C-alpha positions as a printed Julia matrix, in Angstrom:
293×3 Matrix{Float64}:
 33.17  15.53  205.61
 35.28  14.97  201.48
 34.0   11.61  201.2
 30.51  12.39  201.45
 30.87  15.16  199.31
 32.66  12.8   196.56
 29.97  10.2   197.0
 26.75  12.84  196.73
 28.3   14.18  193.2
 29.04  10.86  192.41
 25.29  10.0   193.07
 24.23  12.9   191.31
 25.42  12.22  188.56
 24.83   8.7   188.48
 21.03  10.29  188.74
 21.9   12.73  185.76
 23.01   9.81  183.09
 19.81   7.7   184.49
 17.86  10.34  182.37
 19.41  10.2   179.72
 17.27   8.69  176.8
 19.45   5.22  176.23
 19.5    6.34  172.29
 21.0    9.17  172.89
 23.35   7.66  175.03
 23.76   5.1   172.43
 24.41   7.82  169.95
 26.97   9.74  171.05
 28.96   6.45  172.38
 29.06   5.88  168.52
 30.44   9.34  167.48
 33.24   8.74  170.73
 33.99   4.93  168.49
 33.84   6.9   165.48
 36.19   9.18  166.37
 38.51   7.29  168.18
 38.79   4.92  165.22
 39.8    8.19  163.6
 42.73   9.0   165.49
 44.45   5.43  165.05
 43.39   5.53  161.09
 46.36   5.76  159.28
 45.67   9.17  157.54
 44.91   9.95  160.77
 46.45  12.96  162.58
 48.27  11.01  165.11
 50.67   9.39  162.06
 52.36  13.1   161.25
 55.98  13.81  161.29
 56.28  15.67  159.84
 56.01  19.58  158.25
 58.43  21.03  156.51
 57.98  24.52  154.69
 58.87  24.54  151.16
 62.16  27.39  149.79
 61.83  28.38  146.37
 64.27  25.84  144.17
 64.87  22.41  145.25
 64.66  20.55  148.66
 65.83  17.07  149.23
 63.71  14.82  151.42
 64.6   11.78  152.98
 65.0    9.86  156.13
 69.13  10.32  155.8
 70.48  13.36  157.56
 71.5   15.88  154.41
 67.77  15.97  152.75
 66.55  19.16  154.23
 63.92  17.32  155.27
 64.63  14.85  157.52
 62.29  12.22  158.13
 61.73   9.32  160.95
 65.26   6.68  161.39
 63.74   3.29  159.22
 61.24   4.96  157.96
 61.64   5.73  154.25
 64.92   5.04  151.96
 67.55   7.29  152.48
 66.9    9.97  149.64
 63.5    9.94  148.89
 62.64  12.72  146.37
 63.4   16.07  145.47
 61.11  18.95  145.09
 61.65  21.66  143.18
 59.07  24.52  144.14
 59.07  27.53  141.33
 56.52  30.08  141.86
 52.94  28.28  142.91
 54.0   24.87  140.56
 55.9   22.04  142.68
 57.6   19.18  140.7
 58.09  16.21  142.14
 61.67  13.75  141.15
 62.08  10.41  142.6
 65.09   9.31  144.17
 63.48   6.08  145.35
 63.28   3.79  142.68
 60.35   1.45  142.4
 59.46   1.89  146.43
 57.85   5.6   145.6
 54.44   5.7   143.93
 51.76   8.63  143.35
 48.25   8.04  144.16
 49.41   4.75  143.95
 51.08   4.44  140.75
 54.54   4.56  140.04
 56.58   7.11  138.68
 58.73   7.25  135.94
 59.98  11.11  135.52
 58.79  14.45  136.66
 55.36  15.0   138.58
 53.66  18.13  139.21
 51.84  17.7   142.15
 48.23  18.78  142.79
 47.59  20.45  146.13
 44.43  22.1   145.23
 40.69  20.29  145.75
 39.51  18.29  148.78
 41.99  15.13  147.47
 45.68  16.53  147.25
 47.85  15.02  145.4
 49.72  11.73  147.34
 53.68  10.51  147.68
 53.72   7.28  149.48
 57.15   5.36  150.09
 57.42   2.21  152.7
 55.99   3.19  155.69
 55.64   7.26  155.31
 53.72   9.21  152.95
 52.89  12.83  152.4
 51.57  15.82  150.17
 51.39  19.34  149.89
 49.65  22.1   151.64
 49.28  25.31  151.29
 48.81  28.02  154.89
 48.73  31.94  153.42
 50.77  32.99  150.37
 53.38  29.42  151.72
 53.7   25.76  150.55
 54.48  22.71  152.73
 54.82  18.71  152.52
 53.01  17.48  155.32
 54.27  14.17  155.97
 52.66  10.79  158.27
 54.02   7.66  159.22
 51.4    4.75  159.24
 54.22   3.57  162.63
 54.33   6.73  164.5
 55.13   5.44  167.89
 52.87   7.77  168.83
 49.73   5.7   167.53
 51.25   3.0   170.62
 51.33   5.7   173.54
 47.76   6.49  172.72
 45.9    6.11  175.59
 41.72   7.65  173.45
 40.17  10.47  174.3
 37.88  11.46  177.68
 34.97  13.37  177.67
 32.43  15.1   180.08
 29.71  13.41  180.67
 26.53  13.27  178.58
 24.06  15.96  178.75
 20.65  16.38  176.39
 21.04  19.59  177.91
 23.65  20.71  175.46
 21.55  19.34  172.29
 20.89  22.81  171.69
 18.69  23.8   168.57
 19.7   26.48  167.17
 18.17  29.72  165.2
 20.27  29.78  161.52
 20.65  33.44  160.67
 22.11  34.01  156.88
 24.39  36.69  157.19
 27.29  35.05  154.14
 30.42  37.0   153.6
 33.98  36.16  154.48
 35.57  36.5   157.93
 39.16  36.53  159.04
 40.13  32.81  160.42
 43.82  33.04  162.41
 45.53  30.09  162.8
 48.03  29.22  165.49
 50.99  29.87  162.8
 50.42  33.48  163.24
 48.38  33.77  160.2
 44.63  34.82  158.8
 42.77  33.38  156.48
 39.44  34.87  154.9
 36.93  32.09  155.32
 32.99  32.26  154.03
 31.01  31.98  156.57
 26.87  31.85  155.83
 25.79  33.57  159.23
 24.95  33.0   163.02
 23.58  30.15  165.55
 21.6   32.16  168.25
 21.28  30.09  170.54
 19.95  29.77  174.57
 22.16  28.2   176.77
 22.42  28.34  180.84
 19.46  31.42  180.5
 21.49  33.41  178.14
 21.77  34.23  174.45
 24.44  33.56  172.34
 25.85  34.07  169.06
 28.42  32.45  167.23
 29.46  32.2   164.04
 30.33  29.15  161.39
 32.67  28.8   158.52
 32.0   25.8   156.02
 34.25  22.34  156.46
 32.72  19.94  153.53
 29.31  20.12  153.8
 29.22  20.73  156.82
 28.74  24.17  159.3
 32.32  24.0   160.82
 32.36  25.98  164.24
 35.85  26.76  166.13
 35.01  27.46  169.65
 36.52  28.57  172.96
 34.57  28.36  176.49
 35.66  29.12  180.44
 36.4   25.33  180.11
 39.66  25.89  177.47
 41.52  28.12  180.84
 42.17  23.76  182.56
 39.61  21.54  181.59
 39.78  21.11  177.47
 42.47  22.63  175.38
 43.97  26.48  175.83
 43.02  27.28  172.15
 39.46  26.45  171.74
 37.07  23.12  170.75
 35.8   22.15  166.96
 32.56  21.29  166.08
 30.53  20.31  163.15
 27.09  19.97  161.73
 24.71  19.26  159.2
 23.98  22.63  156.82
 20.65  24.38  158.15
 16.9   23.16  157.6
 14.27  24.82  158.33
 15.91  28.21  159.06
 17.64  25.63  161.9
 20.82  24.59  163.35
 20.98  21.66  166.01
 24.49  22.05  167.95
 24.79  19.72  169.6
 28.05  19.54  172.15
 28.72  16.5   173.36
 30.11  16.48  169.93
 32.83  18.64  170.67
 36.29  18.1   169.78
 39.79  18.49  170.09
 41.6   20.78  167.19
 44.47  18.5   165.8
 46.86  20.67  167.84
 46.09  18.59  171.09
 47.85  15.72  169.78
 50.77  17.22  166.98
 52.89  19.76  166.84
 52.89  19.59  162.86
 49.11  20.78  163.04
 48.02  24.2   161.22
 45.32  24.59  163.66
 42.6   27.88  163.16
 41.66  30.28  166.3
 38.71  30.9   167.5
 36.4   34.27  165.85
 36.61  36.45  168.41
 32.09  36.01  167.75
 32.49  31.92  169.42
 34.73  33.32  172.24
 31.38  32.9   174.66
 31.75  33.93  178.58
 30.25  29.68  180.08
 31.61  26.84  180.94
 30.31  24.73  178.21
 30.93  21.57  179.78
 30.62  18.59  177.02
 32.25  16.71  174.41
 35.62  15.71  174.75
 38.42  17.23  177.53
 42.24  17.88  176.99
 44.25  15.44  176.12
 47.73  15.54  177.71
 49.16  18.82  177.96
 48.47  19.44  174.76
 50.69  21.27  171.69
 50.04  24.71  171.11
 48.12  27.76  172.34
C-alpha cells in the first residue's frame, strides 16, 4: 500500500510538472543556476570566515594567534593590519607590505576606510579580503577567504517543485514609512517601506510589507513550511518595483537568508506583517541544519 501511495504521488507530481510552460520552467531553472553561481562566487556567502566587532582604539588582524582578529591559518600573513576605531572613523595601517591592497591599489601610509554606500572600501591580502560593516551602532570587519573549505563541501540547493500557482500578481498599496526590522543579533533597524502588497492565495487574502534593496522590493517572510522544510527564521524574495499599481510575487524564486550557510552573517528577520499562516511550497528548501534562527 505504501509503495502504491508513493507511486501515485510521483505520478501526480509528474503530471503537474507537465503542465508547466517550458518558458517558465526554463526561467526558474536559469534563476536557480544564477543563485548557485552567486553562492559559489569569490564574494558569495560561502566565502565568509569572520565577523569581527571593532573595539575603540587599536585592533589587529592576521593569521597569527596573537591578533585580536584571527584569520584562517595559511590564508594571510601572520600580521595583516592594525585597524583603529575613533568614534565612527576606521583607519587602517598596513602591516603586510606589498601583499596588502585597498580597492586593488597599494597602500603606504594610514588609510581611512569608507564603509558607507553600496561599495565599501575592500582590503585584500593573499586569499583574504575584508571590509567594514555597520550594524546598529556597532562596526565590524567582515572577512572572506576565496578558498574557504566550505566551498568544497557545498552540495547545491534543493527546491520545491516549480509551481506556477505561486507566481502571483499582487496589488500594491502605497503607504511609505519606516518600519522596525529585527535581526538575529537582537538589534532592530528602522527601514523605509514603500507600502504593502495584497494578494490572494489558497482562498485567503494576505498582505506583506517590503523594504527596499537596491532597485527592488525586498520581502522577508515566514510561512508554515519554516517549521521543518525551510529555514526556521524565514526566507527572502526580491521583486521589481511596482508598475501600474501591481507587483509580481514569484515564490518559486524565494531563497534562504545567508545565515543558512554561515554564522558570520547578520540576517534580518521577518516583520510581523510578513508571518503567513499558510504553507508556501515553493522556492528553496532548508540547506543542512542552518546556523541560526
